[in-house]
C-alpha positions, 0 to 999 in steps of 0.5 A: 240647743238651748243657746240656739233657741235663746239666740233666736228669741233675742233676734225675734224680740229685736226684730219686732221692736225695730218694726214697732219703732216710730220714725221721726221727721227726716233731717239732713245734716252734716258737719266738716272736720274743719271749717276752713281748709288749705289746698290738699287738706283732707276734710272729713264730712260727718253725716248727722242726718236722722230717720233716713233710708239712703243718702247721696253726697255731691262733692266738687270735682267728684262723683256722687257718693252714697257712703255714710261719711265722706271726705273731700280734698280741695285742689284749688282755693275758693268756696266749695259747695258740698251737698247731702241729699237724704230719703225718708224711711219709706222713700216718699220724701227727700230733703237736703242740706248744702254747706260751704267749705272755705279753702284758703 
C-alpha cells in the first residue's frame, strides 16, 4: 500500500510540474540525415521543433504525415522540397519550415 501512495504522489508531482511549465516560442525545425542523396537512398527527416502540440510533414510524391520523424526515398533526380508545419501548444499559432534536398 505504501508503494501505491508513493507512486501516486510522484505522478501527482510530475503532473503539477508539467502544468506549471512555461512554453517558449514555437519553432519549426528539421534536419536531413544526409544533405545530398541518390535515387532510392533513404533520407531520414529528424524533427528538432520546439514547443509544438502537433505537426504535419509534406513530402514529394507522398501524403502528409504526422509522425515525429520521417523519411523520404527519392525516385528521381532534382531538388525536392520538404515541408514541416507545426502548431503551438494552445493550437492558436502555426509556423513552418521548408528545406530542399538535392538528389543527384
